C-alpha positions in Angstrom: 93.7 109.9 100.0 91.8 112.0 97.9 88.1 110.9 96.6 89.5 110.9 92.9 92.2 108.1 94.2 89.6 106.2 95.9 87.6 106.0 92.3 90.4 104.2 90.6 91.3 101.8 93.6 87.9 100.8 94.2 87.4 99.7 90.7 90.8 97.7 90.9 90.1 96.1 94.3 86.5 95.3 93.3 87.4 93.7 90.1 91.1 92.1 90.9 91.7 91.8 94.3 90.2 88.4 96.0 89.8 88.0 99.7 88.7 85.1 101.6 85.8 84.9 103.9 85.3 83.6 107.3 82.7 80.6 107.1 83.5 79.2 110.5 85.5 80.3 113.8 85.3 77.6 116.5 86.9 77.8 119.9 89.5 74.8 121.0 90.2 75.4 124.5 92.2 78.7 124.2 92.6 78.6 120.5 90.4 79.2 117.7 90.2 77.3 114.5 89.1 79.2 111.5 87.9 78.1 108.4 87.7 80.3 105.2 85.9 79.9 101.8 87.9 80.0 98.6 89.4 83.3 97.7 87.3 85.6 95.4 87.0 89.0 94.3 83.8 91.1 95.2 83.0 91.1 91.6 83.0 87.4 91.5 80.8 86.8 94.5 78.2 89.5 92.6 78.3 87.1 89.4 77.5 84.1 92.1 74.7 85.5 93.8 71.4 84.1 92.9 69.4 87.6 93.8 71.4 89.8 91.8 69.3 90.8 88.5 70.5 89.6 85.1 70.9 93.0 83.8 73.1 94.3 86.7 75.6 91.1 86.3 75.6 92.0 82.2 76.5 95.6 83.3 79.3 94.2 85.6 80.9 92.0 83.0 80.8 94.7 80.4 82.7 97.1 82.6 85.1 93.8 83.6 86.2 93.3 80.2 86.9 96.9 79.7 89.3 97.1 82.8 93.1 96.5 82.5 94.5 95.7 86.1 98.2 96.7 85.2 96.9 100.1 84.1 94.6 100.7 86.8 97.6 99.6 89.5 100.0 102.1 87.7 97.4 104.9 88.2 97.1 104.0 91.9 101.3 104.2 92.1 101.4 107.6 90.1 98.5 108.8 92.7 100.1 107.6 95.6 103.4 109.1 94.7 101.5 112.6 94.0 99.8 112.5 97.4 103.3 111.7 99.3 104.7 114.6 97.3 102.3 117.0 98.2 102.1 116.0 102.0 105.9 116.3 101.9 105.7 119.8 100.6 102.8 120.8 103.0 100.1 121.2 100.7 96.6 120.6 101.3 95.1 117.7 99.8 91.9 118.0 97.8 
């Protein structure tokens, strides 16, 4: 992937794709039991964190308001197809 694709993908993943974080892992014989927190996006985690300054949170909220997840996803898909076409043609990515 080119850096230009990561610019779009990074914003999409940080603002709109939730993930669960492992809270606890305990061993019971040969098995492990895992406890996870509620799924949140990195954006939501930053807003919930008390050590992040309010001006940073305000800037992130403003950025989030301007984003459209559908348009971001379409752009990611378009760039991915472009990469596969170039790879198939044997071109260098750059």
